[in-house]
Backbone bond lengths (Angstrom), bond angles and torsions (degrees), N, CA, C in turn:
res aa  C-N    CA-C-N  psi(-1)  N-CA   C-N-CA  omega(-1)  CA-C   N-CA-C  phi
1 M - - - 1.476 - - 1.514 109.28 -
2 D 1.300 117.62 135.29 1.447 122.22 179.13 1.542 108.96 -83.62
3 S 1.347 116.05 116.36 1.471 120.75 -174.85 1.518 111.55 -70.62
4 R 1.322 117.60 -13.14 1.458 119.81 -177.66 1.511 111.47 -80.85
5 H 1.308 118.33 -23.32 1.488 123.83 179.15 1.529 112.83 51.46
6 G 1.287 118.53 35.29 1.438 120.86 177.90 1.478 111.58 174.17
7 Q 1.334 116.98 167.68 1.454 121.56 -178.50 1.533 107.78 -139.84
8 G 1.331 114.49 154.70 1.456 121.15 170.41 1.529 112.70 57.54
9 D 1.370 113.96 -130.15 1.459 120.60 -177.81 1.501 113.37 -59.20
10 E 1.332 116.01 -36.82 1.442 120.61 179.41 1.499 111.59 -58.49
11 E 1.335 116.96 -42.81 1.454 121.85 179.56 1.523 110.62 -73.74
12 N 1.325 119.47 -38.60 1.448 123.00 -176.24 1.528 112.32 -63.10
13 R 1.342 117.63 -23.38 1.462 118.93 -178.85 1.550 111.43 -70.49
14 L 1.336 116.19 -8.53 1.466 119.38 178.48 1.538 113.23 -103.66
15 L 1.305 117.33 -12.07 1.463 122.57 -172.29 1.548 111.63 -81.60
16 W 1.312 114.48 132.70 1.473 122.59 175.73 1.502 109.27 -98.00
17 R 1.325 117.42 149.42 1.455 123.67 -179.85 1.551 109.42 -109.50
18 E 1.331 114.40 129.96 1.466 119.19 178.61 1.514 109.51 -81.56
19 E 1.351 115.35 125.22 1.467 121.06 -179.95 1.518 111.71 -97.63
20 D 1.310 116.27 -30.21 1.462 120.89 -177.82 1.563 108.76 -162.45
21 S 1.310 115.49 154.14 1.455 119.54 176.74 1.537 107.72 -148.23
22 R 1.326 116.19 137.05 1.454 119.28 178.01 1.533 109.48 -141.85
23 K 1.327 114.00 139.83 1.472 119.92 -179.53 1.547 107.98 -78.95
24 V 1.345 116.23 131.17 1.458 120.19 178.94 1.538 113.11 -117.09
25 L 1.315 116.20 -9.42 1.466 120.43 177.05 1.506 109.39 -156.14
26 A 1.307 117.47 136.55 1.481 123.64 174.97 1.494 109.34 -122.66
27 S 1.340 115.66 135.48 1.443 119.93 174.97 1.535 108.62 -143.89
28 P 1.341 118.78 169.51 1.471 119.55 -177.38 1.526 114.16 -62.86
29 I 1.343 118.81 -24.32 1.476 118.64 -175.92 1.517 113.46 -110.88
30 F 1.329 118.49 -18.15 1.454 119.14 176.57 1.541 109.66 -159.74
31 D 1.333 114.89 158.17 1.468 122.65 172.07 1.526 107.02 -117.11
32 V 1.340 115.87 146.03 1.460 120.02 177.52 1.561 107.02 -106.06
33 H 1.277 115.31 130.35 1.458 121.64 179.45 1.539 107.42 -120.89
34 V 1.348 116.23 145.35 1.455 120.62 168.73 1.511 105.42 -101.92
35 S 1.317 116.20 121.24 1.419 122.84 -178.22 1.546 109.95 -111.94
36 R 1.324 113.99 119.76 1.486 119.45 175.77 1.522 107.17 -86.89
37 R 1.359 114.92 122.68 1.447 119.10 -174.22 1.551 110.08 -134.64
38 S 1.306 115.05 151.80 1.451 120.07 178.13 1.517 111.07 -125.95
39 S 1.292 117.26 143.82 1.490 122.37 -177.84 1.528 109.02 -94.00
40 P 1.354 115.45 164.87 1.465 117.92 176.46 1.516 115.58 -61.99
41 T 1.376 116.77 -17.71 1.438 120.68 179.68 1.520 111.68 -87.27
42 G 1.347 116.75 -5.57 1.488 120.19 179.55 1.508 114.12 101.01
43 A 1.309 119.83 -6.63 1.427 122.70 174.61 1.524 109.43 -68.92
44 S 1.334 115.14 145.23 1.498 118.67 177.43 1.501 107.35 -141.99
45 G 1.325 114.76 156.39 1.433 120.01 179.62 1.538 112.75 -172.98
46 D 1.306 117.24 172.69 1.444 122.69 177.68 1.548 108.47 -99.01
47 F 1.339 113.86 133.68 1.475 120.81 179.50 1.533 109.54 -126.09
48 Y 1.297 117.52 134.70 1.430 123.71 178.00 1.510 110.45 -87.41
49 V 1.331 116.21 125.28 1.479 121.04 -178.15 1.497 108.91 -125.30
50 L 1.347 116.16 127.42 1.461 122.44 174.43 1.511 108.43 -86.91
51 H 1.340 115.89 115.61 1.477 121.34 173.13 1.532 105.80 -89.45
52 A 1.321 116.17 96.69 1.444 121.43 -175.32 1.499 110.01 -111.71
53 R 1.347 116.65 153.20 1.482 120.89 175.65 1.507 110.91 -69.73
54 D 1.298 117.17 148.35 1.434 123.79 175.64 1.547 108.58 -67.30
55 W 1.345 114.96 153.87 1.446 118.04 176.01 1.521 112.47 -140.95
56 V 1.358 114.44 170.63 1.429 119.68 -177.66 1.548 108.80 -126.35
57 N 1.356 114.21 150.01 1.458 124.32 169.18 1.566 104.66 -114.03
58 V 1.322 116.31 138.75 1.434 121.00 177.38 1.516 109.64 -121.99
59 M 1.340 117.88 127.42 1.462 123.31 -178.94 1.545 108.86 -107.03
60 P 1.359 117.61 87.08 1.454 119.54 178.74 1.522 110.18 -76.82
61 V 1.326 117.07 133.00 1.457 120.87 179.07 1.499 109.76 -117.18
62 L 1.354 115.43 145.62 1.459 122.05 179.27 1.513 108.50 -160.20
63 R 1.278 118.39 176.42 1.456 123.09 173.77 1.514 110.87 -112.54
64 N 1.313 117.24 139.03 1.479 120.64 177.58 1.524 109.18 -82.98
65 A 1.334 117.29 -176.95 1.434 123.06 -176.91 1.508 111.79 -62.38
66 A 1.328 117.53 -27.29 1.469 121.85 178.76 1.525 112.78 -84.75
67 G 1.356 117.47 0.00 1.447 121.30 179.32 1.516 114.89 85.08
68 E 1.346 117.53 7.04 1.457 119.50 179.61 1.528 111.74 -81.12
69 E 1.304 114.55 142.67 1.476 120.50 176.23 1.537 106.62 -70.29
70 C 1.344 114.61 128.89 1.488 121.76 -177.79 1.522 111.25 -132.60
71 F 1.331 113.98 155.53 1.438 122.68 167.74 1.526 106.46 -97.06
72 L 1.329 117.53 138.37 1.444 122.29 168.38 1.517 107.03 -86.29
73 M 1.318 117.08 112.14 1.445 120.04 -172.83 1.533 109.53 -122.61
74 V 1.318 116.52 174.07 1.451 121.44 179.08 1.518 111.27 -125.12
75 R 1.323 115.23 137.25 1.445 122.42 174.93 1.538 107.64 -103.66
76 Q 1.296 116.00 130.42 1.491 117.80 -178.73 1.516 109.41 -158.74
77 Y 1.333 114.13 158.60 1.462 121.88 179.09 1.523 107.05 -79.48
78 R 1.308 116.13 133.88 1.502 121.39 176.12 1.504 109.10 -114.62
79 H 1.320 115.06 122.65 1.482 122.67 -172.71 1.498 111.59 -69.71
80 G 1.331 118.38 -29.18 1.478 120.34 179.08 1.520 114.75 -60.25
81 I 1.329 114.57 -42.08 1.510 118.48 179.20 1.488 112.25 -104.35
82 G 1.327 118.45 -5.99 1.456 122.92 179.34 1.514 112.27 63.73
83 G 1.345 115.46 40.19 1.445 119.04 178.48 1.529 111.39 -156.26
84 I 1.337 114.41 175.89 1.458 120.52 -177.82 1.539 109.82 -91.19
85 T 1.330 113.91 139.41 1.452 121.36 179.24 1.517 109.18 -124.09
86 L 1.307 117.36 156.44 1.443 126.23 171.07 1.492 108.77 -107.90
87 E 1.316 116.96 118.04 1.479 121.98 -172.65 1.499 110.49 -138.26
88 F 1.331 113.67 174.82 1.461 119.80 170.17 1.536 107.72 -86.96
89 P 1.350 116.32 153.57 1.447 117.28 172.62 1.526 110.47 -53.05
90 A 1.284 118.33 137.56 1.454 121.45 -172.82 1.511 111.26 -160.42
91 G 1.313 115.74 163.03 1.463 118.13 175.14 1.542 110.92 174.92
92 I 1.302 113.48 172.68 1.484 120.44 -176.91 1.530 109.61 -83.83
93 L 1.299 115.29 152.81 1.454 122.81 175.04 1.527 110.45 -73.09
94 E 1.349 115.56 137.68 1.448 118.69 172.25 1.547 107.01 -74.19
95 P 1.347 118.68 159.11 1.434 121.29 179.63 1.555 110.55 -56.96
96 G 1.319 115.13 127.30 1.487 120.82 178.81 1.529 114.09 80.87
97 E 1.318 118.52 -1.08 1.467 122.23 -177.65 1.523 109.83 -83.17
98 E 1.331 115.31 139.67 1.464 121.14 174.68 1.521 110.03 -80.66
99 P 1.319 119.52 148.97 1.472 121.41 -179.07 1.529 114.28 -55.55
100 L 1.336 117.15 -41.31 1.454 119.90 -179.79 1.496 112.18 -62.47
101 A 1.326 118.26 -42.56 1.463 122.26 176.82 1.512 110.11 -63.32
102 A 1.335 116.88 -42.10 1.476 120.51 -179.92 1.558 110.96 -61.90
103 A 1.367 115.00 -38.00 1.467 118.82 179.11 1.530 110.97 -61.82
104 G 1.318 116.98 -46.09 1.451 119.87 179.62 1.528 111.20 -64.05
105 R 1.315 115.73 -40.35 1.482 121.16 -176.32 1.545 108.31 -66.56
106 E 1.344 117.17 -47.54 1.451 120.03 -177.84 1.530 111.14 -64.32
107 L 1.313 118.69 -38.00 1.452 122.41 177.95 1.514 109.50 -59.36
108 E 1.324 116.82 -48.67 1.482 120.81 -178.14 1.526 111.57 -68.41
109 E 1.320 116.16 -41.47 1.487 118.81 -177.38 1.537 110.56 -66.48
110 E 1.309 119.66 -39.59 1.451 122.07 -173.07 1.541 113.64 -89.89
111 T 1.303 116.70 -26.93 1.473 118.20 -176.67 1.540 114.17 -120.05
112 G 1.329 116.47 -13.49 1.471 117.89 -176.75 1.519 113.76 77.96
113 R 1.303 117.80 9.60 1.485 121.52 -177.73 1.535 110.21 -118.69
114 G 1.318 113.81 149.99 1.443 121.68 171.10 1.493 108.80 -102.84
115 A 1.330 117.01 179.43 1.471 121.63 -179.59 1.531 108.59 -135.79
116 G 1.326 113.95 134.13 1.489 119.78 176.12 1.507 111.83 -69.79
117 R 1.379 117.19 -31.35 1.442 123.22 177.29 1.504 110.00 -138.93
118 I 1.329 115.29 133.56 1.450 121.63 174.11 1.551 106.55 -129.16
119 S 1.329 116.38 122.54 1.478 119.13 -178.88 1.495 110.72 -127.93
120 L 1.336 115.66 142.95 1.443 122.90 179.26 1.518 112.76 -70.55
121 L 1.318 117.27 124.77 1.498 120.52 174.80 1.513 110.92 -92.13
122 G 1.344 118.21 -35.62 1.465 120.47 -178.66 1.507 111.69 168.77
123 K 1.318 115.54 174.28 1.462 121.12 177.24 1.518 108.75 -137.44
124 V 1.322 115.22 145.53 1.489 120.27 -179.34 1.508 108.38 -138.08
125 S 1.319 112.99 159.54 1.473 122.26 170.35 1.538 107.08 -92.08
126 P 1.375 117.71 112.67 1.460 120.50 -175.10 1.514 114.94 -53.51
127 N 1.321 116.16 -40.93 1.472 121.26 177.18 1.531 109.41 -158.64
128 P 1.351 118.82 87.96 1.468 120.35 -175.57 1.519 114.37 -67.93
129 A 1.333 119.07 -7.75 1.435 120.86 178.94 1.544 111.60 -64.76
130 F 1.367 115.65 -36.94 1.460 117.22 -177.28 1.539 112.86 -147.33
131 M 1.316 119.45 8.23 1.444 122.38 178.49 1.522 109.95 -119.96
132 D 1.324 117.92 145.79 1.473 120.46 -178.06 1.515 113.74 -110.93
133 N 1.326 118.73 12.96 1.449 119.75 -175.85 1.547 112.06 -100.06
134 W 1.322 114.18 175.23 1.486 123.36 -179.66 1.525 109.74 -125.45
135 C 1.314 116.25 153.21 1.468 122.97 172.93 1.521 108.36 -123.73
136 W 1.335 116.59 121.79 1.454 122.75 176.68 1.516 107.83 -96.00
137 T 1.334 118.00 138.53 1.457 122.13 174.47 1.545 110.40 -114.41
138 Y 1.323 116.00 126.47 1.452 123.47 -178.54 1.508 109.95 -117.11
139 L 1.361 114.16 147.49 1.443 121.95 172.82 1.536 108.07 -100.23
140 A 1.335 118.76 126.10 1.471 121.80 179.10 1.502 109.01 -110.52
141 E 1.344 114.97 124.69 1.471 122.50 -176.35 1.531 110.38 -124.02
142 D 1.337 117.72 168.64 1.460 121.90 -179.77 1.516 111.07 53.27
143 L 1.303 115.74 57.64 1.454 119.59 -175.19 1.556 109.96 -72.07
144 S 1.341 113.35 145.93 1.465 120.15 176.71 1.515 109.21 -75.94
145 A 1.308 117.20 168.78 1.442 122.05 173.76 1.527 109.11 -61.64
146 P 1.361 114.69 151.63 1.478 117.10 -178.07 1.548 112.09 -60.01
147 G 1.295 115.08 138.05 1.457 122.63 173.60 1.514 107.88 -121.97
148 K 1.336 115.90 -166.76 1.453 119.73 -178.81 1.527 109.45 -89.40
149 P 1.330 117.33 122.39 1.475 119.84 175.28 1.533 111.40 -59.63
150 R 1.334 116.79 153.63 1.475 123.73 177.10 1.509 107.68 -118.70
151 L 1.306 116.49 74.62 1.481 120.06 -175.23 1.529 110.40 -76.49
152 D 1.359 112.79 150.26 1.474 119.57 173.26 1.534 108.59 -65.12
153 Y 1.312 116.63 162.72 1.465 122.52 -178.02 1.514 112.31 -53.85
154 L 1.346 118.86 -39.18 1.448 120.95 -176.14 1.543 112.51 -100.43
155 E 1.303 118.73 14.59 1.467 121.58 177.08 1.511 110.22 -95.58
156 V 1.324 115.51 132.00 1.457 121.68 172.25 1.521 106.31 -135.16
157 L 1.321 118.62 114.31 1.451 119.25 -174.77 1.534 108.85 -155.48
158 D 1.321 115.20 161.56 1.471 123.84 173.97 1.507 107.38 -119.91
159 A 1.341 114.36 133.08 1.472 120.92 173.49 1.551 108.22 -90.19
160 V 1.308 116.86 129.57 1.477 120.72 -175.64 1.539 109.21 -138.98
161 A 1.354 115.48 141.31 1.425 122.10 174.60 1.528 108.78 -87.02
162 V 1.324 117.42 120.80 1.467 122.50 -177.99 1.512 108.48 -120.08
163 P 1.352 118.48 125.78 1.476 117.82 177.51 1.537 112.34 -55.60
164 V 1.322 116.88 139.45 1.426 122.35 -178.48 1.492 111.34 -54.28
165 R 1.352 117.77 -43.90 1.465 120.67 -179.74 1.542 112.37 -58.50
166 E 1.341 116.84 -36.56 1.480 119.68 177.52 1.522 112.33 -67.02
167 V 1.309 114.82 -38.46 1.482 119.34 177.01 1.490 110.58 -64.12
168 M 1.351 116.74 -48.20 1.478 121.04 -179.48 1.516 110.29 -59.80
169 D 1.333 117.45 -42.13 1.436 120.80 -177.88 1.518 114.15 -71.00
170 G 1.333 114.81 -25.53 1.491 120.08 -173.81 1.499 114.42 -95.25
171 V 1.308 118.29 -1.73 1.499 119.36 -175.66 1.533 112.20 -55.88
172 G 1.350 113.10 127.86 1.436 118.38 176.26 1.549 113.24 89.61
173 R 1.308 117.65 -0.20 1.455 121.06 -178.84 1.524 110.31 -128.73
174 G 1.341 115.69 157.05 1.449 120.40 175.75 1.526 112.25 57.36
175 E 1.330 114.94 -121.84 1.480 120.86 -176.20 1.505 112.04 -92.21
176 L 1.301 118.95 -4.52 1.485 123.14 -177.63 1.505 110.17 -96.41
177 V 1.363 117.10 65.59 1.458 120.65 -174.93 1.558 113.33 -118.54
178 N 1.322 116.15 -1.84 1.468 118.29 -179.92 1.528 109.47 -73.15
179 S 1.325 116.07 123.01 1.471 122.43 -174.48 1.538 111.06 -62.13
180 L 1.330 117.85 -33.52 1.472 119.10 -177.97 1.532 111.41 -74.93
181 V 1.321 116.95 -20.97 1.477 119.73 171.13 1.515 108.80 -66.83
182 M 1.335 116.22 -42.34 1.479 119.57 -179.74 1.529 111.08 -66.89
183 V 1.326 118.60 -36.97 1.445 122.19 175.64 1.583 109.07 -61.87
184 A 1.337 113.95 -44.32 1.469 118.50 -179.56 1.552 110.59 -61.02
185 L 1.334 116.00 -40.14 1.448 120.74 177.98 1.504 111.91 -62.67
186 L 1.334 117.30 -36.60 1.451 121.17 177.38 1.523 109.75 -63.24
187 W 1.339 116.52 -46.54 1.480 120.59 177.09 1.562 109.53 -57.57
188 Y 1.333 116.06 -43.09 1.456 120.77 -178.53 1.518 111.83 -62.55
189 I 1.333 116.25 -46.45 1.458 120.42 177.74 1.502 112.20 -60.44
190 R 1.332 117.57 -43.10 1.450 121.69 -179.49 1.532 112.03 -63.61
191 R 1.324 115.05 -36.33 1.505 120.01 -178.91 1.507 109.85 -73.94
192 G 1.307 118.81 -36.11 1.485 122.50 -171.53 1.494 109.86 99.81
193 P 1.335 116.14 159.28 1.482 119.23 -176.17 1.514 113.87 -56.15
194 A 1.319 114.64 148.74 1.472 121.32 177.23 1.538 108.37 -74.37
195 K 1.339 114.87 162.00 1.463 120.31 177.00 1.517 105.92 -97.41
196 V 1.310 116.44 97.08 1.477 120.43 179.42 1.515 110.62 -122.99
């Protein structure tokens, strides 16, 4: 399906033109810009845009002692909501880093495991209304034996194996409230179960 739903002049009637942009806030994970833009109808206004670094989600799959298909996930405190969430290993890309390399690095840093195979499931814009970054989701298979995680100074988390059925049943409740986890699950369902 073509997400543009139009071609040529039909599409151009929706495009806004940037007249000016200025940075109003800088932080380690995003910058805020005010962008002056005008529409094809002549309307103009200021729009706030977060220039954020791209990030990756990694969906590691394995089987537990009972033979159930599981995701290797991380539990951690999230400052935005002031609570603990259950998520996939994830993180921002380092400058110049490719998404695939970031996926492998984040998996090892947060879980202490490597992957024999990492494959791209898809990429999404987390919030195109005011953010300009992308999130890549990767499936990690053939996991290595557990090693020692290499967490950042301010990271505190637990890696836990959670049966896939429990994750699917728990979406949107309790600790499973991160929207990008839900997007990752959609990619996973569309692809079909991993071979673990």
